[in-house]
C-alpha positions in Angstrom: -8.1 20.3 14.7 -6.7 23.2 12.6 -4.5 20.9 10.5 -7.6 18.8 9.5 -9.5 22.0 8.5 -6.5 23.2 6.5 -5.9 19.9 4.8 -9.6 19.6 3.9 -9.5 23.1 2.5 -6.5 22.2 0.4 -8.5 19.3 -1.0 -11.5 21.5 -1.5 -13.7 19.3 0.7 -16.5 21.1 2.6 -16.1 19.0 5.7 -18.7 19.3 8.4 -17.0 17.3 11.2 -13.4 18.5 11.6 -12.9 16.1 14.5 -13.7 13.1 12.4 -11.6 14.3 9.5 -8.7 15.0 12.0 -8.9 11.5 13.3 -8.1 10.2 9.8 -4.7 12.0 10.1 -3.8 10.4 13.4 -1.4 7.4 13.3 -1.5 4.9 16.2 2.1 5.9 17.1 1.0 9.5 17.8 -1.9 8.3 20.0 0.6 6.0 21.9 2.8 9.0 22.7 0.0 11.6 23.2 -3.0 9.8 24.7 -4.5 13.0 26.1 -4.1 15.0 22.9 -6.4 13.1 20.5 -9.5 10.9 20.9 -8.3 8.0 18.8 -6.2 6.9 15.8 -7.3 6.3 12.2 -7.4 2.5 11.9 -11.2 2.1 12.1 -11.6 4.7 9.4 -9.0 2.9 7.4 -11.1 -0.3 7.6 -14.1 1.6 6.3 -12.2 3.5 3.7 -10.7 0.3 2.3 -14.2 -0.9 1.3 -15.2 2.5 -0.1 -12.1 2.9 -2.2 -12.4 -0.6 -3.6 -16.1 -0.2 -4.5 -15.5 3.2 -6.1 -12.5 2.0 -8.2 -14.3 -1.2 -9.2 -17.4 0.7 -10.4 -15.3 3.3 -12.2 -13.3 0.7 -14.1 -16.5 -1.3 -14.9 -18.0 1.9 -16.5 -14.8 3.2 -18.2 -13.6 -0.1 -19.7 -16.6 -2.1 -21.2 -14.3 -4.2 -23.3 -12.2 -5.6 -20.4 -13.2 -9.0 -18.9 -13.3 -9.6 -15.1 -9.7 -10.7 -15.0 -8.4 -7.6 -16.6 -10.6 -5.4 -14.5 -9.3 -7.2 -11.4 -5.7 -6.6 -12.4 -6.3 -2.9 -13.0 -8.1 -2.5 -9.8 -5.4 -4.3 -7.8 -2.8 -2.0 -9.3 -4.7 1.1 -8.1 -5.7 -0.1 -4.6 -2.4 -1.9 -3.8 -0.2 -0.4 -1.2 2.0 1.1 -3.9 -0.9 2.4 -5.8 -2.6 4.1 -2.8 0.7 5.5 -1.6 1.0 7.1 -5.0 -2.4 8.8 -4.6 -1.5 9.9 -1.1 1.7 11.5 -2.3 -0.3 13.3 -5.0 -2.1 15.0 -2.1 1.1 15.5 0.0 -0.8 13.5 2.7 2.4 12.5 4.5 3.0 16.1 5.5 -0.3 16.4 7.3 -0.2 13.2 9.4 0.2 13.2 13.1 3.0 10.6 13.8 4.8 9.6 16.9 8.4 11.0 17.2 10.0 7.6 16.6 7.8 6.9 13.6 8.5 10.3 12.1 12.2 9.9 12.6 12.1 6.5 10.8 10.7 8.1 7.7 7.0 7.2 8.4 5.8 10.2 6.3 7.2 8.5 3.2 6.5 4.8 4.0 4.1 3.4 1.4 2.1 1.2 3.8 1.5 4.1 6.2 0.5 6.5 3.4 -1.8 3.9 1.8 -3.5 3.3 5.1 -3.9 7.0 5.7 -5.5 7.5 2.3 -8.0 4.9 3.1 -8.7 6.5 6.4 -9.3 9.9 4.7 -11.7 8.2 2.2 -13.6 6.7 5.1 -13.9 10.1 6.8 -15.1 11.7 3.6 -17.7 9.0 3.2 -19.0 9.4 6.8 -19.0 13.1 6.8 -20.1 14.0 3.2 -21.8 10.8 1.9 -21.0 8.2 -0.7 -21.4 10.5 -3.8 -18.9 13.0 -2.5 -16.4 10.3 -1.6 -16.9 8.7 -5.0 -16.3 11.9 -6.9 -13.2 12.8 -4.8 -11.6 9.4 -5.1 -12.2 9.3 -8.9 -10.7 12.8 -9.3 -7.6 11.8 -7.3 -7.2 8.5 -9.2 -8.0 9.9 -12.6 -4.6 9.2 -14.2 -4.6 5.6 -13.1 -8.2 5.1 -14.2 -7.3 6.4 -17.7 -4.1 4.4 -18.0 -3.8 1.9 -20.8 -0.9 0.1 -19.3 -0.5 -3.5 -20.4 -2.2 -6.0 -18.0 1.1 -7.9 -17.4 2.7 -4.8 -16.0 -0.2 -4.3 -13.5 0.3 -7.7 -11.7 1.6 -7.8 -8.2 5.2 -8.9 -7.5 3.9 -12.1 -5.9 1.8 -12.9 -9.0 4.7 -12.2 -11.3 7.1 -14.2 -9.3 4.8 -17.2 -9.2 4.3 -17.0 -13.0 8.1 -16.7 -13.5 9.0 -19.7 -11.3 6.3 -21.9 -12.6 7.3 -21.2 -16.1 11.0 -21.8 -15.5 11.0 -24.5 -12.8 7.5 -25.7 -12.5 7.4 -24.7 -8.8 5.5 -22.2 -6.7 7.4 -19.8 -4.4 7.3 -20.6 -0.7 7.1 -17.8 1.9 8.5 -18.2 5.4 8.2 -15.9 8.4 11.8 -15.3 9.6 11.0 -13.0 12.5 8.9 -10.3 14.1 10.3 -7.3 15.9 9.2 -4.0 17.4 6.4 -3.0 19.8 2.8 -4.1 19.2 1.9 -0.8 17.4 5.0 -0.8 15.2 5.6 -4.5 14.4 8.1 -5.3 11.6 7.7 -8.7 9.9 10.6 -10.3 8.1 9.9 -12.9 5.3 12.0 -14.9 3.0 10.8 -16.6 -0.2 12.4 -19.7 -1.7 12.0 -21.8 -4.8 13.0 -25.4 -4.7 14.4 -25.0 -1.2 16.7 -22.1 -2.2 16.1 -18.6 -0.8 15.8 -16.1 -3.6 14.6 -13.0 -1.8 13.9 -11.4 1.5 11.7 -8.5 2.6 10.4 -6.7 5.6 7.3 -4.6 6.4 4.6 -3.7 8.9 2.5 -6.7 7.9 3.1 -10.2 6.6 1.4 -9.3 3.3 3.6 -6.3 2.7 6.8 -8.2 3.8 5.9 -11.0 1.3 5.4 -8.4 -1.4 8.8 -6.9 -0.7 10.4 -10.4 -0.7 8.8 -11.2 -4.1 10.1 -7.9 -5.5 13.6 -8.6 -4.3 13.4 -12.1 -5.8 12.3 -10.8 -9.1 15.2 -8.3 -9.1 17.7 -11.1 -8.2 16.3 -13.6 -10.7 16.3 -10.9 -13.4 20.0 -10.2 -12.7 20.8 -13.9 -12.7 19.0 -14.4 -16.0 21.0 -11.6 -17.6 24.3 -12.9 -16.4 23.7 -16.6 -17.1 25.2 -19.7 -15.4 27.5 -18.9 -12.5 25.8 -15.5 -12.2 25.6 -13.1 -9.3 25.9 -13.8 -5.6 23.2 -15.4 -3.7 19.9 -13.5 -4.1 19.0 -13.8 -0.4 21.2 -10.8 0.3 19.1 -8.4 -1.7 15.9 -8.3 0.4 14.8 -4.9 1.8 15.5 -4.3 5.4 18.4 -6.8 5.7 22.0 -6.2 6.3 
């Protein structure tokens, strides 16, 4: 696969198995439309890469931040290996431009979708591990994530939207957010989940995404935005927050 070789050359990775590396760039939507063109998609490599990236980032933070306890280390790791964090690393490599996507996925902006980019980054990490070994994968991941590993951002700013929403609602109302699956649409390889989140029986945010976890995260983000606006306006504030969820009209 010429694109795989060119991408590896851009990353300065001396790959030995172009076919394996090329598979890391194949999204399931491309395989669905071009079954005879490629041997498989990147989801098995993503599974492996997820574990490799988590171990590398965990070990690097443990070494670089001896004064942080396990809670702080976990928060820093989560910020880096989250969908948003890994998508940031993928964009740093311009990974989206190299992916093989189905026509429909490409037209819907798949090359810029955080969840797709994060998964592709993990797949590439898995391919580097299999092809070049753990040390090469470790050194490459640490180099790509160097700015995040060196960041001194406050721990509170690193928490996920779901964690921040739960802390916010428990502090103000003494209740935990409740997430509810509203619907699922799309074919099996392109499912879109729709989730709403409520507090005390009132919907405060909605979100959508290719998995329940991502949709819940988007709903929590929408809720935080809506609750933040309501706090700034005071009693009788803005319109119902349920209208602000991503992917809803």
